[in-house]
TITI-971258 format. One record per residue: x, y, z of N, C-alpha, C, CB in turn; residue number from 0. Coordinates in Angstrom, 3 decimals. Atoms other than C-alpha are relative to their C-alpha. Glycine has a CB too. Layout:
<bavos>
      nxx      nyy      nzz     caxx     cayy     cazz      cxx      cyy      czz     cbxx     cbyy     cbzz dopa
        X        Y        Z        X        Y        Z        X        Y        Z        X        Y        Z  NUM
...
</bavos>
This chain:
<bavos>
      nxx      nyy      nzz     caxx     cayy     cazz      cxx      cyy      czz     cbxx     cbyy     cbzz dopa
    0.213   -0.192    1.425   21.384    6.772    5.011   -0.388   -1.330   -0.592    1.259    0.579   -0.698    0
    0.477    1.253    0.553   19.351    4.063    3.301    0.030    0.044   -1.504   -1.399   -0.307    0.490    1
   -0.041    0.053    1.455   19.936    2.990   -0.271   -1.399   -0.076   -0.571    0.826   -1.189   -0.474    2
    1.387    0.100    0.443   16.273    2.113   -0.594   -0.866    0.830    0.930   -0.480   -1.481   -0.033    3
    0.874   -0.814   -0.839   13.673    4.584    0.635   -0.968   -0.900    0.755   -0.770    1.039   -0.849    4
    0.893    0.808   -0.811   11.588    3.202    3.465   -1.422    0.526    0.001    0.510   -0.071    1.404    5
    1.305   -0.626   -0.118    8.658    5.522    2.949   -0.949   -0.307   -1.146    0.168    1.459    0.106    6
    0.792    0.140    1.227    7.217    4.096   -0.253   -1.166   -0.971    0.113    0.883   -0.439   -1.112    7
    1.108    0.936   -0.094    4.737    1.540    1.067   -0.455   -0.140    1.440    0.395   -1.360   -0.566    8
    0.489    0.240   -1.352    2.604    0.578    4.024    0.882   -1.016    0.700   -1.456   -0.480   -0.023    9
   -0.908    0.979   -0.580    5.026   -2.314    4.525    1.173    0.700    0.651    0.488   -0.985   -1.062   10
   -1.138   -0.717   -0.568    7.870    0.123    5.073   -0.403    0.745    1.266    0.582    0.978   -1.025   11
    0.469   -0.658   -1.216    5.749    1.989    7.601    0.027   -0.976    1.164   -1.418    0.565   -0.196   12
   -0.053    1.026   -1.030    5.423   -1.241    9.527    1.415   -0.257    0.459   -0.614   -1.280   -0.500   13
   -1.402    0.192   -0.344    9.185   -1.671    9.382    0.487    1.134    0.892    0.861   -0.091   -1.268   14
   -0.413   -1.142   -0.810    9.655    1.825   10.759   -0.520   -0.135    1.433   -0.502    1.310   -0.628   15
    0.572    0.177   -1.323    7.326    1.072   13.649    0.793   -1.027    0.791   -1.464   -0.421   -0.100   16
   -0.775    1.044   -0.643    9.221   -2.118   14.410    1.381    0.498    0.368    0.104   -1.212   -0.900   17
   -1.322   -0.548   -0.232   12.529   -0.308   14.094   -0.004    0.957    1.190    0.504    0.710   -1.250   18
    0.075   -0.963   -1.094   11.441    2.466   16.438   -0.093   -0.707    1.346   -1.198    0.930   -0.190   19
    0.131    0.732   -1.258   10.414   -0.018   19.088    1.328   -0.664    0.369   -1.120   -1.059   -0.102   20
   -1.297    0.617   -0.244   13.739   -1.789   18.671    1.003    0.999    0.539    0.530   -0.627   -1.269   21
   -0.911   -1.045   -0.457   15.611    1.461   19.145   -0.259    0.330    1.457   -0.143    1.258   -0.861   22
    0.337   -0.335   -1.374   13.738    2.248   22.327    0.427   -1.104    0.963   -1.493    0.256    0.125   23
   -0.289    1.133   -0.863   14.365   -1.216   23.680    1.492   -0.172    0.252   -0.563   -1.259   -0.603   24
   -1.419    0.325   -0.092   18.093   -1.443   22.988    0.885    1.156    0.400    0.465   -0.525   -1.287   25
   -0.931   -1.099   -0.224   19.484    2.041   23.463   -0.663    1.224    0.613    0.654    0.382   -1.292   26
    0.550   -1.229   -0.594   18.691    4.878   25.862    0.380    1.231   -0.800    0.481    0.157    1.436   27
   -0.431   -1.136    0.794   20.680    7.228   23.605   -0.880    0.172   -1.224    1.452   -0.161   -0.416   28
    0.757   -0.056    1.247   18.526    6.329   20.624   -1.485    0.222    0.222    0.205   -1.266   -0.780   29
    1.437   -0.145   -0.259   15.158    6.780   22.364   -0.606    1.254   -0.620   -0.248    0.016    1.480   30
    0.581   -1.183    0.663   14.642   10.380   21.176   -0.141   -0.205   -1.496    0.855    1.236    0.266   31
    0.062    0.268    1.438   15.443    9.269   17.630   -1.109   -0.987   -0.299    1.343   -0.537   -0.517   32
    1.064    0.977    0.191   13.117    6.303   18.023   -1.356    0.662    0.039    0.078   -1.089    1.053   33
    1.274   -0.708   -0.105   10.304    8.617   19.074   -0.309    0.759   -1.272    0.014    0.955    1.182   34
    0.219   -0.734    1.253   10.831   10.767   15.980   -0.301   -0.961   -1.143    1.229    0.864   -0.346   35
    0.251    1.001    1.038   10.970    7.641   13.787   -1.416   -0.517    0.097    0.993   -1.160    0.109   36
    1.349    0.498   -0.222    7.758    6.359   15.338   -1.032    1.024   -0.437   -0.202   -0.359    1.467   37
    0.940   -1.053    0.382    6.019    9.695   14.894   -0.050    0.142   -1.504    0.384    1.333    0.643   38
   -0.054   -0.129    1.453    7.181    9.893   11.294   -0.753   -1.129   -0.667    1.443    0.025   -0.485   39
    0.661    1.154    0.591    5.942    6.393   10.576   -1.513    0.112    0.109    0.479   -1.281    0.666   40
    1.442   -0.132   -0.208    2.524    7.120   12.051   -0.586    1.056   -0.927   -0.303    0.355    1.462   41
    0.509   -1.095    0.810    2.193   10.328   10.046    0.066   -0.276   -1.498    0.760    1.247    0.311   42
   -0.239    0.206    1.429    3.306    8.869    6.713   -1.260   -0.148   -0.854    0.838   -1.206   -0.179   43
    1.149    0.197    0.879   -0.071    7.666    5.354   -0.771    1.280   -0.298   -0.926   -1.000    0.607   44
    0.767   -1.215    0.223   -1.764   11.047    5.844    0.852    1.121   -0.588   -0.625    0.457    1.295   45
   -0.842   -1.101    0.444    1.212   13.317    5.213    0.477   -0.216   -1.439    1.200    0.160    0.937   46
   -0.457    0.307    1.345    2.376   11.544    2.057   -1.061   -0.839   -0.698    1.365   -0.738    0.027   47
    1.067    0.711    0.708   -0.670   10.662    0.017   -0.073    0.524   -1.422   -1.373    0.169    0.723   48
   -0.080   -0.546    1.349    0.274   11.294   -3.625   -1.198   -0.373   -0.860    1.260   -0.470   -0.666   49
    1.049    0.280    0.965   -2.314   11.550   -6.363    0.628   -0.700   -1.193   -0.735    1.301   -0.433   50
   -0.514    0.669    1.195   -1.948    9.931   -9.799    1.062    0.834   -0.692   -1.132   -0.298   -0.969   51
   -0.968   -0.872    0.639    0.124   12.951  -10.851    1.185    0.307    0.914   -0.669    1.286   -0.427   52
   -1.060   -0.260   -0.952    2.397   12.865   -7.824    0.703   -1.295    0.371   -0.553    0.687    1.248   53
   -0.700    1.161   -0.520    4.918   10.521   -6.276    0.495    0.320    1.398    1.174   -0.413   -0.926   54
   -0.542   -0.230   -1.325    6.318   10.037   -2.807    1.284    0.820   -0.094    0.259   -1.333    0.718   55
   -1.293   -0.677    0.128    9.690   11.272   -4.052   -0.156    1.508   -0.066    0.733   -0.492   -1.234   56
    0.109   -1.449    0.133    8.470   14.732   -5.067   -0.848    0.640    1.099   -0.583    0.342   -1.345   57
    0.715   -0.553   -1.136    6.428   15.106   -1.883    0.913    0.188    1.209   -1.166   -0.897    0.364   58
   -0.926   -0.131   -1.109    9.463   14.789    0.400    0.807    1.271   -0.167    0.924   -1.224    0.097   59
   -0.679   -1.278    0.107   10.856   18.233    1.094    1.468   -0.135    0.360   -0.668    1.034    0.891   60
   -1.432    0.067   -0.318   14.649   18.659    1.016    0.325    0.811    1.241    0.837    0.499   -1.181   61
   -0.443   -0.789   -1.137   16.572   19.973    4.013    0.278    1.420   -0.462    1.255   -0.623    0.658   62
   -0.157   -1.392    0.412   16.491   23.756    3.851    1.326    0.589    0.439   -1.124    0.829    0.551   63
   -1.204   -0.598   -0.568   19.656   24.328    5.887    1.269   -0.329   -0.773    0.159   -0.445    1.416   64
   -1.223    0.396    0.684   22.109   22.567    3.604   -0.347   -0.719   -1.291    0.872   -0.895    0.903   65
    0.228    0.639    1.291   22.253   21.511   -0.034    1.218   -0.840   -0.361   -0.292    1.055   -1.104   66
   -1.085    0.880    0.387   24.349   18.487   -0.974    0.131    0.001   -1.521   -0.234   -1.433    0.535   67
   -0.180    0.026    1.447   25.874   18.251   -4.463   -0.743   -1.170   -0.630    1.482   -0.074   -0.347   68
    0.698    1.065    0.709   24.051   16.164   -7.051    0.899   -1.224   -0.087   -0.432    0.463   -1.412   69
   -0.746    1.255    0.027   25.111   12.533   -6.936   -0.651   -0.961   -0.983    0.072   -0.629    1.410   70
    0.529    0.925    0.999   24.746   10.042   -9.781    0.381   -1.449    0.286    0.493    0.392   -1.375   71
   -0.367    1.354   -0.414   26.330    7.027   -8.073    0.614    0.094    1.391    0.997   -0.671   -1.022   72
   -0.543    0.034   -1.354   27.571    5.949   -4.661    1.061   -1.089    0.084   -1.123   -0.240    1.047   73
   -1.087    0.952   -0.184   30.909    4.284   -3.923    0.269   -0.161    1.492    1.283    0.464   -0.748   74
   -0.294    0.310   -1.390   31.231    2.617   -0.517    1.329   -0.744    0.043   -1.146   -0.842    0.654   75
   -1.313    0.629   -0.122   34.859    1.837    0.319    0.145   -0.542    1.410    1.145    1.005   -0.333   76
   -0.160    0.635   -1.303   35.198   -0.661    3.156    1.472    0.044    0.395   -0.525   -1.464   -0.023   77
   -1.377   -0.164   -0.471   38.338    0.173    5.141    0.249   -0.911    1.208    0.281    1.487    0.371   78
   -0.308    0.928   -1.099   40.155   -2.004    7.721    0.138    0.656    1.376    1.265   -0.722   -0.311   79
   -0.131   -0.689   -1.291   40.179    0.634   10.479   -1.369    0.469    0.473    0.976    1.203   -0.107   80
    1.319   -0.399   -0.514   37.158    1.322   12.746   -0.130    1.511    0.119   -0.253   -0.642    1.359   81
    0.248   -1.449   -0.058   35.569    4.800   12.846    0.553    0.686    1.245   -1.467    0.254   -0.075   82
   -0.500   -0.630   -1.229   36.716    5.409   16.430    1.465    0.415   -0.130   -0.165   -0.954    1.185   83
   -1.400   -0.368    0.215   40.283    5.661   15.078    0.158    1.099   -1.048    0.797   -1.219   -0.418   84
   -0.077   -1.012    1.050   39.417    8.143   12.302    0.119    1.393    0.619   -1.237   -0.078   -0.923   85
   -0.027   -1.402   -0.375   40.313   11.808   12.612   -1.178    0.719   -0.611    1.310    0.656   -0.431   86
    1.125   -0.778    0.500   38.044   14.619   11.515   -0.240   -0.145   -1.484    0.207    1.423    0.315   87
    0.140    0.127    1.462   38.723   14.129    7.780    0.684   -1.293   -0.426    0.620    1.246   -0.757   88
   -0.571    1.306    0.317   39.200   10.460    6.899    0.697   -0.008   -1.363   -1.089   -1.063    0.029   89
   -0.609   -0.053    1.331   40.059   11.395    3.299    1.465    0.419    0.049   -0.774    0.957   -0.887   90
   -1.373   -0.451   -0.127   43.289   12.990    4.529    0.885   -1.021    0.727    0.036    1.325    0.728   91
   -0.751    0.985   -0.766   44.302    9.997    6.632    0.123   -1.331   -0.717   -0.646   -0.209    1.335   92
    0.000    1.278    0.701   43.385    7.010    4.495    0.371    0.233   -1.466   -1.386   -0.701    0.118   93
   -0.501   -0.247    1.352   45.344    6.891    1.235   -0.973   -0.467   -1.079    1.332   -0.687   -0.190   94
    0.921    0.541    1.013   42.795    4.767   -0.636   -1.236    0.886   -0.122   -0.417   -1.450    0.356   95
    1.181   -0.871    0.022   39.778    6.876    0.343    0.383    1.370   -0.542   -0.620    0.132    1.419   96
   -0.466   -1.293    0.491   41.792   10.031   -0.302    0.208    0.009   -1.494    1.275    0.383    0.683   97
   -0.232    0.091    1.444   42.825    8.881   -3.764   -1.317   -0.033   -0.765    0.829   -1.245   -0.331   98
    1.309    0.065    0.653   39.210    8.084   -4.633   -0.661    1.367   -0.049   -0.908   -0.991    0.723   99
    0.600   -1.336   -0.045   38.079   11.544   -3.548    0.660    0.966   -0.973    0.085    0.559    1.403  100
   -0.714   -0.867    0.928   40.712   13.132   -5.772   -0.075   -0.490   -1.442    1.440    0.116    0.419  101
    0.023    0.588    1.344   40.051   10.870   -8.770   -0.874    0.829   -0.946   -0.514   -1.455    0.059  102
    0.689   -0.861    0.960   39.078   12.984  -11.777   -1.211   -0.691   -0.614    0.958    0.432   -1.098  103
    1.083    0.746    0.623   36.937   10.270  -13.331   -1.228   -0.069    0.906    0.469   -1.404   -0.354  104
    1.112    0.077   -0.953   34.827    9.880  -10.177   -0.652    1.365    0.203    0.489   -0.550    1.346  105
    0.546   -1.348   -0.159   34.439   13.631   -9.789   -0.891    0.372   -1.177    1.131    1.023    0.144  106
    0.768   -0.355    1.195   33.270   14.101  -13.371   -1.287   -0.809   -0.098    0.842   -0.213   -1.253  107
    1.187    0.861    0.040   30.836   11.199  -13.011   -0.943    0.266    1.168    0.416   -1.464    0.003  108
    0.807   -0.386   -1.160   29.459   12.804   -9.798   -0.310   -1.197    0.902   -1.303    0.653   -0.461  109
    0.108    1.159   -0.877   30.116    9.731   -7.689    0.270    0.432    1.437    0.984   -1.122   -0.434  110
   -0.179   -0.308   -1.429   29.633   10.201   -3.938    0.803   -1.130    0.631   -1.386    0.184    0.732  111
   -0.879    0.990   -0.599   32.269    8.418   -1.839   -0.142    0.038    1.517    1.466    0.244   -0.417  112
    0.050    0.121   -1.456   31.885    7.160    1.723    0.906   -1.143    0.426   -1.458   -0.231    0.499  113
   -0.755    1.094   -0.598   34.276    5.136    3.841   -0.947   -0.769    0.919    1.258    0.530    0.785  114
    0.825    0.820   -0.887   32.606    2.226    5.644    0.884   -0.956    0.780   -1.069   -0.780   -0.801  115
   -0.705    1.015   -0.785   33.675   -0.181    8.329   -0.949   -1.162    0.225    0.515    0.578    1.363  116
    0.838    1.188   -0.097   32.338   -3.717    8.252    0.705   -1.130    0.732   -0.415   -0.461   -1.381  117
   -0.710    1.000   -0.783   34.853   -5.510   10.445    1.076   -0.756   -0.740   -0.956   -0.955    0.529  118
   -1.005    0.709    0.788   37.153   -6.653    7.642    1.404    0.527    0.241   -0.331    0.100   -1.466  119
   -1.405   -0.383   -0.172   40.945   -6.449    7.490    0.639    0.460   -1.301    0.789   -1.160    0.567  120
   -0.511   -0.450    1.296   41.327   -5.543    3.810   -0.981    0.991   -0.616    0.234   -1.206   -0.955  121
    0.863   -0.950    0.705   39.897   -2.961    1.397   -0.881   -0.724   -1.023    0.850    1.082   -0.699  122
    0.915    0.449    1.056   36.877   -3.690   -0.772   -0.942    1.167   -0.280   -0.801   -1.317    0.419  123
    0.902   -1.107    0.335   34.206   -1.554   -2.391   -1.266   -0.516   -0.668    0.703    1.012   -0.916  124
    1.250    0.275    0.715   30.657   -1.507   -3.710   -0.423    1.289   -0.686   -1.129   -0.530    0.973  125
    0.445   -1.161    0.770   29.474    0.836   -6.441   -1.472   -0.152   -0.326    0.833    0.166   -1.297  126
    1.440    0.016    0.232   25.755    1.633   -6.563   -0.357    1.037   -1.054   -0.775    0.266    1.312  127
    0.463   -0.922    1.024   24.073    3.193   -9.558   -1.504    0.235    0.165    0.322   -0.544   -1.416  128
    1.414   -0.344   -0.212   20.638    4.908   -9.674   -0.995   -0.938   -0.679   -0.244    1.386   -0.483  129
    0.912    0.949    0.641   19.214    2.168  -11.899   -0.216   -1.248    0.848    0.534   -0.396   -1.366  130
    0.212    1.126   -0.900   19.355   -0.203   -8.926    1.043   -1.098   -0.123   -1.340   -0.577   -0.243  131
   -1.044    1.003    0.150   22.504   -2.064   -9.956    1.163    0.297    0.938    0.485   -0.058   -1.452  132
   -1.148   -0.133   -0.899   25.591   -2.667   -7.845    1.124   -0.907   -0.487   -0.394   -0.349    1.468  133
   -1.175    0.811    0.325   29.115   -3.953   -8.445    0.843   -0.168    1.258    0.839    0.651   -1.147  134
   -0.839    0.297   -1.155   31.250   -5.622   -5.772    1.446   -0.110   -0.467   -0.460   -1.312    0.713  135
   -1.401   -0.051    0.405   34.970   -4.934   -6.001    0.868   -0.506    1.154    0.412    1.449   -0.415  136
   -0.885    0.550   -1.018   37.345   -7.127   -4.016    1.394    0.603   -0.155    0.057   -1.546   -0.097  137
   -1.380   -0.500    0.016   40.870   -5.991   -3.108    0.088    1.381   -0.657    0.916   -0.991   -0.740  138
    0.016   -1.359    0.530   40.089   -2.347   -3.846    1.253    0.739    0.450   -1.271    0.754    0.456  139
   -1.219   -0.743   -0.324   43.172   -0.092   -3.992    0.091    1.243   -0.867    1.256   -0.883   -0.191  140
   -0.225   -1.167    0.849   44.530    3.111   -5.509    0.144   -0.415   -1.455    1.244    0.767    0.457  141
   -0.215    0.481    1.367   45.521    1.068   -8.558   -1.317   -0.314   -0.704    0.886   -1.241    0.013  142
    1.305    0.334    0.589   41.893    0.042   -9.079   -0.580    1.185   -0.754   -0.982   -0.456    1.088  143
    0.592   -1.209    0.566   40.944    3.630   -9.886    0.418    0.234   -1.450    0.382    1.199    0.838  144
   -0.509   -0.264    1.343   43.076    3.681  -13.048   -0.292   -1.078   -1.021    1.448    0.202    0.064  145
    0.265    1.103    0.929   41.845    0.438  -14.584   -1.199    0.300   -0.902   -0.245   -1.298    0.776  146
    1.107   -0.188    0.949   39.571    0.372  -17.624   -1.276   -0.651    0.510    0.364   -0.576   -1.373  147
    1.185    0.693   -0.514   37.265   -2.104  -15.911   -0.738    0.848    1.037    0.400   -1.347    0.616  148
    0.640   -0.870   -0.992   36.657    0.336  -13.056   -0.669    1.190   -0.677    1.029    0.491    1.034  149
    0.591   -1.119    0.736   36.039    3.194  -15.473   -1.307   -0.419   -0.661    0.983    0.529   -1.057  150
    1.239    0.512    0.597   33.441    1.034  -17.232   -1.102   -0.117    1.049    0.246   -1.369   -0.661  151
    0.979    0.077   -1.086   31.742    0.453  -13.870   -0.589    1.372    0.275    0.642   -0.570    1.278  152
    0.443   -1.367   -0.288   31.586    4.181  -13.202   -0.910    0.524   -1.103    1.206    0.930    0.170  153
    0.796   -0.455    1.142   30.189    4.805  -16.690   -1.272   -0.823   -0.201    0.837   -0.051   -1.259  154
    1.187    0.844    0.115   27.576    2.078  -16.208    0.022   -0.929   -1.181   -1.205    0.842   -0.080  155
   -0.120    0.823    1.216   28.910    0.007  -19.108    0.537   -1.396    0.278    0.901    0.687   -1.000  156
   -0.615    1.278   -0.352   30.188   -3.030  -17.217   -1.035   -1.085    0.256    0.877    0.166    1.222  157
    0.873    1.145   -0.256   28.633   -6.483  -17.132    0.073   -0.439    1.461    0.374   -1.167   -0.917  158
   -0.123    0.312   -1.427   29.782   -6.642  -13.489   -1.114    0.645    0.823    1.358    0.458    0.523  159
    1.115   -0.641   -0.684   26.866   -4.384  -12.541   -1.216   -0.924   -0.042   -0.328    1.376   -0.643  160
    1.126    0.920   -0.126   24.035   -6.590  -11.287   -1.095    0.642    0.852    0.456   -1.348    0.618  161
    1.072   -0.531   -0.853   20.616   -5.814   -9.791    0.296   -0.295    1.472   -1.371   -0.606   -0.404  162
   -0.262    0.173   -1.435   21.028   -5.265   -6.041   -1.010   -0.977    0.585   -0.063    1.364    0.749  163
    0.892    0.996   -0.584   19.618   -8.244   -4.161   -0.111    0.128    1.514    0.475   -1.384   -0.355  164
    0.085   -0.232   -1.440   20.063   -6.828   -0.658   -0.206    1.491    0.265    1.279   -0.515    0.721  165
    0.154   -1.396   -0.423   19.031   -3.654    1.111    1.258    0.415    0.751   -1.277    0.191    0.895  166
   -1.206   -0.513   -0.647   21.923   -1.481    2.317   -0.373    1.205    0.867    1.081    0.389   -1.060  167
    0.190   -1.129   -0.900   21.815    0.843    5.321    1.365    0.385    0.558   -1.012   -0.345    1.152  168
   -1.264   -0.465   -0.569   24.831    2.952    6.290   -0.303    1.090    1.022    0.966    0.529   -1.114  169
    0.233   -0.924   -1.107   24.965    4.906    9.541    1.318    0.683    0.358   -0.596   -0.742    1.237  170
   -1.207   -0.724   -0.365   27.473    7.628   10.340    0.322   -0.207    1.476   -0.156    1.494   -0.310  171
   -0.491    0.124   -1.370   29.511    6.806   13.452    1.328    0.764    0.127    0.179   -1.508    0.396  172
   -1.249   -0.759    0.111   32.256    9.313   12.606    0.051    1.076    1.084    0.132    0.643   -1.409  173
    0.067   -0.900   -1.133   32.549   10.885   16.043    0.969    1.162   -0.039    0.227   -0.755    1.218  174
   -0.973   -1.094    0.068   35.649   12.961   15.302   -0.471    1.116   -0.926    1.353   -0.526   -0.470  175
    0.553   -1.000    0.914   33.679   14.771   12.587   -1.244    0.660    0.579   -0.330   -0.638   -1.346  176
    1.209   -0.508   -0.639   30.406   15.149   14.478   -0.228   -0.824    1.264   -1.245   -0.071   -0.968  177
    0.067    0.735   -1.266   30.208   14.219   18.162   -1.318   -0.739    0.182    0.207    0.946    1.157  178
    1.297    0.672   -0.157   26.522   13.331   17.937   -0.004   -1.335   -0.723   -1.139    0.887   -0.528  179
   -0.095    1.266    0.730   27.300   10.668   15.339    0.771   -1.025    0.819    0.677    0.209   -1.371  180
   -0.760    0.898   -0.849   29.867    9.218   17.718   -0.790   -0.451    1.211    1.270    0.660    0.440  181
    0.780    0.321   -1.197   27.478    9.337   20.689   -1.165   -0.942   -0.293   -0.524    1.272    0.627  182
    1.240    0.728    0.287   24.380    7.907   18.999    0.167   -1.052   -1.093   -1.082    0.972   -0.402  183
   -0.128    0.883    1.160   25.616    6.198   15.828    0.208   -1.459    0.344    1.123    0.454   -0.844  184
   -0.273    1.392   -0.360   26.975    3.074   17.501   -1.216   -0.719    0.532    1.094   -0.062    1.017  185
    1.229    0.602   -0.526   23.749    2.437   19.396   -1.023   -0.229   -1.108   -0.604    0.890    1.092  186
    0.934    0.148    1.120   21.751    2.990   16.222    0.392   -1.191   -0.870   -0.041    1.289   -0.847  187
   -0.476    1.149    0.777   23.917    0.489   14.320   -0.376   -1.304    0.698    1.530    0.077   -0.206  188
    0.338    1.202   -0.773   23.405   -2.062   17.110   -1.481   -0.348   -0.153    0.344    0.204    1.490  189
    1.439    0.234    0.081   19.623   -1.645   17.034   -0.429   -0.399   -1.413   -0.760    1.248    0.441  190
    0.336    0.327    1.393   19.439   -1.701   13.231    0.420   -1.426   -0.350    0.672    0.995   -0.961  191
   -0.463    1.360    0.295   21.478   -4.897   13.067   -0.890   -1.040    0.663    1.447   -0.185    0.459  192
    0.945    0.901   -0.652   19.145   -6.511   15.566   -1.260   -0.155   -0.849   -0.361    0.517    1.406  193
    1.186    0.046    0.855   16.205   -5.584   13.343    0.311   -0.700   -1.312   -0.528    1.416   -0.268  194
   -0.375    0.587    1.288   18.104   -6.643   10.212    0.091   -1.520    0.060    1.325    0.570   -0.465  195
   -0.060    1.454   -0.135   18.475  -10.159   11.593   -1.303   -0.655   -0.449    0.306   -0.384    1.447  196
    1.294    0.544    0.419   14.793  -10.628   10.812   -0.093   -0.164   -1.510   -1.124    0.896    0.484  197
    0.049    0.080    1.472   15.527  -10.164    7.100    0.779   -1.187   -0.538    0.543    1.280   -0.614  198
   -0.733    1.215    0.375   17.623  -13.355    7.073    1.089    0.286   -1.042   -0.973   -1.052   -0.544  199
   -1.139   -0.291    0.858   20.684  -11.792    5.498   -0.291    0.893   -1.180    0.556   -1.247   -0.490  200
    0.360   -0.843    1.143   18.815   -9.529    3.084    0.218    1.489    0.259   -1.443   -0.235   -0.370  201
   -0.277   -1.397   -0.325   19.799   -6.292    4.840    1.398    0.109    0.606   -1.071    0.568    0.977  202
   -1.354   -0.225   -0.490   23.367   -5.063    5.385    0.043    1.357    0.701    1.043   -0.065   -1.166  203
   -0.132   -1.244   -0.758   24.038   -2.436    8.063    1.484    0.256    0.245   -0.792   -0.068    1.354  204
   -1.424   -0.322   -0.134   27.436   -0.698    7.996    0.181    1.363    0.654    0.693   -0.025   -1.375  205
   -0.401   -1.309   -0.515   29.158    2.150    9.825    0.672    0.765   -1.139    0.962   -0.137    1.243  206
   -0.592   -0.757    1.093   30.241    4.996    7.557    0.548    1.344    0.466   -1.021    0.212   -1.096  207
   -0.528   -1.349   -0.257   32.099    8.304    7.411   -1.130    1.009   -0.116    1.153    0.354   -0.989  208
    1.062   -0.996   -0.119   30.187   11.542    7.784   -0.700    0.257   -1.333    0.566    1.301    0.540  209
    0.808   -0.180    1.201   27.356   11.940    5.295   -0.150    1.472   -0.323   -1.374   -0.647    0.170  210
    0.153   -1.441    0.226   26.949   15.692    5.763   -0.994    0.604    0.954   -0.429    0.276   -1.425  211
    0.917   -0.715   -0.883   25.197   18.307    7.880    0.516    0.031    1.427   -1.379   -0.638   -0.038  212
   -0.432   -0.169   -1.384   26.065   19.673   11.307   -0.982    0.929    0.706    1.455    0.564    0.073  213
    0.785   -0.928   -0.817   24.253   21.417   14.162    0.811    0.370    1.214   -1.364   -0.613    0.417  214
</bavos>
């Protein structure tokens, strides 16, 4: 799941090509995915060629098999436990993530919540809004949810919200929820981080809880 769409320019197509080659090189599990990424990248210029009255966004067809609820913001909660230790529903095991999912304010504001693992030993969070701003919250806890400052962040009224200066990519490695994510997700994270090194710190790749969809 990428915070910034990669399909909006010829530059992003080049990135996809590079990424696909990286996937093939580093992971046998990710080779089928790399092939699909490569094919998608090659097809982009002809398949997505919007006119002056169109945009890339409205040319991308949604998944027909599953409809996700509308989301107006994204809250990434970095937890101190790796995905391999998570059960099928991390919200029921982690008190902080669980409290966030039950928070009335976040529900009403249609904030999507994902647990992430970034190798840290404490809780932190990042709140992304559709206007391209982000807020970094250190020492995130259940108590944070009830503060006025956090409510202002959710409502988009806080001066702590700043334009995002880095690209964010989160990859589901939640194997207890979907075995394919556990089998392939780790290799994909490895390959993406290798590619992200070329951005000189401008791209963050994190493991996350299940985004949605099963087969």
